[in-house]
C-alpha positions in Angstrom: -28.1 -11.6 118.4 -26.9 -7.5 116.7 -26.2 -7.4 113.0 -22.8 -6.3 113.7 -22.1 -9.6 115.6 -23.0 -11.4 112.5 -20.3 -13.6 110.4 -20.1 -12.6 107.0 -21.8 -14.7 104.3 -20.0 -16.8 102.7 -18.4 -16.3 99.3 -20.0 -17.9 96.5 -17.6 -18.8 94.0 -17.3 -17.2 90.6 -17.9 -19.9 87.7 -15.1 -20.1 85.4 -14.9 -17.8 82.3 -12.0 -18.8 80.7 -12.7 -23.1 79.9 -16.2 -21.3 78.2 -14.7 -18.4 76.1 -12.0 -18.4 72.8 -8.6 -16.8 74.3 -8.3 -13.1 73.0 -4.9 -11.3 72.1 -4.0 -9.1 74.6 -5.1 -5.5 73.9 -2.0 -3.6 72.5 -0.1 -1.7 74.8 -0.8 2.1 75.4 0.7 4.8 73.8 1.2 8.1 75.0 0.9 11.5 72.8 2.9 14.3 73.8 2.3 17.9 72.3 6.0 18.7 73.5 6.8 19.3 69.8 4.1 21.8 69.1 4.7 23.9 73.2 8.0 24.3 72.0 7.3 26.1 68.6 5.2 28.4 69.9 7.4 29.0 73.2 10.6 29.3 70.9 8.5 31.4 68.9 6.5 34.0 71.7 10.2 33.8 73.3 11.3 37.3 72.5 8.5 39.9 73.4 7.1 37.5 75.7 10.2 36.8 77.5 10.9 41.0 77.5 7.2 41.0 79.2 8.1 38.2 81.9 11.3 39.2 82.7 10.2 43.2 83.3 13.1 44.5 80.6 12.9 48.1 79.7 11.9 45.7 76.2 8.5 45.0 78.3 7.8 48.1 79.8 8.1 49.9 76.8 5.6 47.2 75.1 3.0 47.7 77.8 4.1 51.2 78.2 2.4 51.8 74.8 -0.7 50.1 75.2 -1.4 51.9 78.2 -0.8 55.3 76.5 -2.9 54.2 73.3 -5.9 53.0 75.5 -6.1 56.0 77.2 -5.6 57.9 74.0 -8.5 55.9 72.7 -10.9 57.1 76.2 -9.5 60.8 75.9 -11.2 60.6 71.7 -14.3 59.3 73.2 -14.4 61.6 76.2 -14.0 64.1 73.2 -16.4 63.2 71.0 -19.7 63.0 74.6 -17.7 66.2 75.7 -18.7 68.0 72.0 -21.9 66.1 71.6 -23.1 66.8 75.0 -21.4 69.7 76.4 -22.5 71.3 73.4 -25.8 71.0 72.7 -26.2 73.8 75.6 -23.8 76.2 74.0 -26.2 75.8 71.2 -29.0 76.5 72.5 -27.5 79.2 74.7 -26.3 81.3 71.4 -28.9 80.3 69.2 -32.9 80.3 71.1 -34.5 79.6 68.0 -32.9 76.5 68.3 -34.1 76.3 72.0 -37.4 76.9 71.4 -37.4 74.0 68.0 -40.6 71.1 69.3 -40.2 68.3 67.5 -43.6 66.1 67.7 -44.5 68.3 70.7 -42.3 67.4 72.7 -38.9 70.8 72.9 -36.1 69.8 71.2 -33.9 69.7 74.2 -35.6 68.0 76.5 -36.0 65.8 73.3 -32.0 65.9 72.3 -30.6 66.0 76.5 -33.4 63.9 77.6 -34.2 61.1 75.5 -31.2 60.8 72.7 -28.3 61.6 74.9 -29.0 57.4 76.3 -28.6 55.7 73.3 -25.5 58.3 72.1 -24.1 57.3 75.3 -23.9 53.2 74.6 -22.6 54.2 71.3 -19.6 55.9 72.6 -19.4 53.1 75.1 -20.1 50.4 72.5 -17.3 51.9 70.5 -14.8 52.2 73.2 -15.5 48.5 73.9 -15.0 47.3 70.7 -11.6 49.4 70.0 -9.8 48.8 73.5 -10.2 45.2 72.8 -8.4 46.0 69.4 -6.0 48.2 70.7 -4.9 44.8 73.2 -5.0 41.9 70.4 -2.9 44.0 68.6 -0.4 44.2 71.5 -1.0 40.2 71.9 -0.4 39.8 68.5 2.7 41.7 68.7 4.0 40.1 72.1 3.6 36.8 70.4 4.3 37.9 66.4 7.4 35.6 65.8 11.3 36.7 65.8 12.8 36.7 62.8 
């Protein structure tokens, strides 16, 4: 006889616990806590500019355009810093050949400046860009979520 053909095992009745335990009071009914008031206040607070952005109105477009302009201005300013900082060195060495022939710790100054120190300079400019771009975005977010008076 296969295991599939075997009759099911008889169930044992569970012992009654009601007789052994004293009666307990019914647990209190569950209450559902809804933060609707808090969410309504936040929605009302951000309704002004946030609605303008969501509906893509002229005001919303102007706000986004302002953010894009701020980010572009930041990028152009830091690009100018890099161009002057790194692009100006060859001009310096061409105009003042004595500076180009200087050595520091046995290494020619142009090699040291352009080959070694340019990388920490670029990392610092990149770090500065990220910090200032995040600040622009945070200012934009604060402007959008500012309560209307």
